[in-house]
C-alpha positions in Angstrom: 191.6 117.1 47.9 194.4 116.5 50.4 196.0 113.1 51.0 196.5 112.2 54.6 199.7 110.5 55.6 199.5 107.3 57.7 203.1 107.6 58.8 205.3 104.6 58.7 202.7 102.0 59.7 202.2 100.5 56.3 205.9 100.3 55.7 206.5 98.7 59.1 203.7 96.2 58.6 204.9 95.3 55.1 208.5 94.7 56.3 207.2 92.6 59.2 205.2 90.4 56.9 208.2 90.0 54.6 210.4 88.9 57.5 207.9 86.7 59.3 206.1 85.3 56.2 208.5 82.5 55.4 208.7 81.5 59.0 205.0 81.2 59.7 203.6 80.1 56.3 203.8 76.7 54.6 202.3 76.9 51.2 201.2 73.5 49.9 198.4 74.2 47.5 198.9 75.7 44.1 196.3 76.8 41.6 197.3 77.0 38.0 195.4 78.6 35.2 197.5 77.8 32.1 197.7 79.7 28.8 197.7 77.7 25.6 201.0 77.1 23.8 204.6 77.0 24.8 204.0 78.6 28.2 202.1 75.6 29.4 204.7 73.2 28.0 207.5 75.0 29.8 205.6 74.9 33.1 205.1 71.2 33.0 208.5 70.4 34.4 208.1 72.8 37.3 204.6 71.5 38.0 205.9 67.9 38.2 208.7 68.8 40.5 206.3 70.7 42.9 203.9 67.7 42.9 206.8 65.3 43.7 207.7 67.6 46.7 204.2 67.1 48.1 202.3 70.2 46.9 198.6 69.8 46.0 198.2 71.2 42.5 194.9 72.1 40.8 194.8 73.1 37.2 191.9 75.0 35.7 191.9 74.5 32.0 189.4 73.6 29.2 189.8 70.1 27.8 190.9 71.4 24.5 194.1 73.1 25.9 195.4 70.0 27.7 
């Protein structure tokens, strides 16, 4: 089975998105799905900073892990 080449279109599109992405996007909503243990504790500081900067944060976690 032969693989057809699409030329440089995917590469050009990818580079264009990388260059223009930060200019046209303003991420403000963050979804977190924490893992039990020290990973969650080390993320808390970063989460609090993001919240103070105006990001909307949603955490999906069972009650037992908080």
